[in-house]
N, C-alpha and C positions, 0 to 999 in steps of 0.2 A: 826304196829310194834309188834313183838312177843318177849318177854323177858323171858328167862329161867334162873333158878338157880338150881344147883344140889349139893347135899351133900350125900356122902356115909357114912352110919352109921352102926357100929357093936354093938352088945349087950353092950359091955363095954363103948361105946361112946354115948349111947342114949342121945339125947338132945344137943349134941355138934354140932357146925357148922364149926369146923376147916376143912380146905380143900375145902371150898365151891367154886364152879366154876360158871361162868356166861357166857351167850351167848345171842345174839339178832340178829334179821333179820327183814328187812322191809317187810311190807305186800304187796309184789309184787308177781304176779302170777309166780309160779314155785320156789319161795324161799323155802329153805329147811334147817332144823337143825336136826342133828342126835345125839342120845345118845347110847353109847355102849362101848365095850372094844377096838375097832379098832381106834386108834388115827389118822390114815391116812384119815379116812372118817367121824369121829364123832367129832363135836365141843365140846361135853361134854363127857369125857372118864372116866370110872370107873377103879378101880385097875385091873391089868392084871390077877391076880389070882382069881378074883370073877367070876367063871365060870357059875354061875347062870344067868349072864348077857351075852347075845349074842354079837358077834362082832358088829353088828348093831341091837340094841334092839328096840328102839323107833325112829320113824321118824315123824317129824313135817313138813307138807307140806302146802304151801299157794296155794289155788285154784284160778281160774280165776276171781272170784268176790272179792278177798282179804280176804276170810275167811280161817281160819287155821283148819287143821285136824291132829290128831295124830293116828298113826298106830303102833301096836305091830307086828313087822316083824317076820314071821315064820322062824325058824331056821331049822337045819338039823334033829332035834329030833321031833318025833311025839308028845311027852309029855314033855313040858318044865319043868325045875327045879325051875321055879319062877312063881309068879302070879303078875298081875298088877292091881292096883285099881286106878280109876279116882275119884278125890274128887273135886267137884265144890263148890264154896262158897255158903253156905246156903242149901246144899243138902247132903243127905246121900251118903257115898262112894258106887261106883258101879264098878263091875269088868269090865276090858277091856279084851275081849276074845282074845285068842292066834290067831294071824292073823287078828284081828278085827281093826276097825277104829272108831273113835269118833270125832265129830265136837266140837271145842272149842268155847265158847261163845265170841262174839265180845264185847270188853269193860269189859271183865270178867277175873277172876283169879281162880286159883285152884292149884291142885297138882296131880302128878302121882307118885305112890309108887310101886316100884318093890321089892317084898319080896322074899327072898331066902326060898324055901320050906324046906331046910335041916338044916338051922341054923338061929341064931338071927341077920341077916344082912338085910339091905335094902338100896335102892337108892331112894332118894326123889327128884323129879324134880318139882319145882314150876314154874308156868307160869303166865304171865300177857299179855293179848291180848289187846293192846291199841286200842281204838275206832277210 
């Protein structure tokens, strides 16, 4: 099971958790959770006017062995207006490259932070991958 929580935070609301969203999916091969602006395909959706987040920004996919991976989906722009950092419990933050994929630890937790390069806004997506 993969559990996600998401909070959209602007500079004035730093530290607030109002508007938090949650989603989960079983660790079955092919299971998928998406984060982005497109409510039709994303289980966790950001505000429509937050254009630094793509229609489908992050995709969590369960592999054939029950392990989960997260990918930053490349959009139509060559240079994104955001940056994504992966923070695993007990480790320093590491960038997730544009178009890149990272494996999530089984039985572990952490957070992905999407930062707007043009303003003090972020989308924080916490995860817990149940063993």
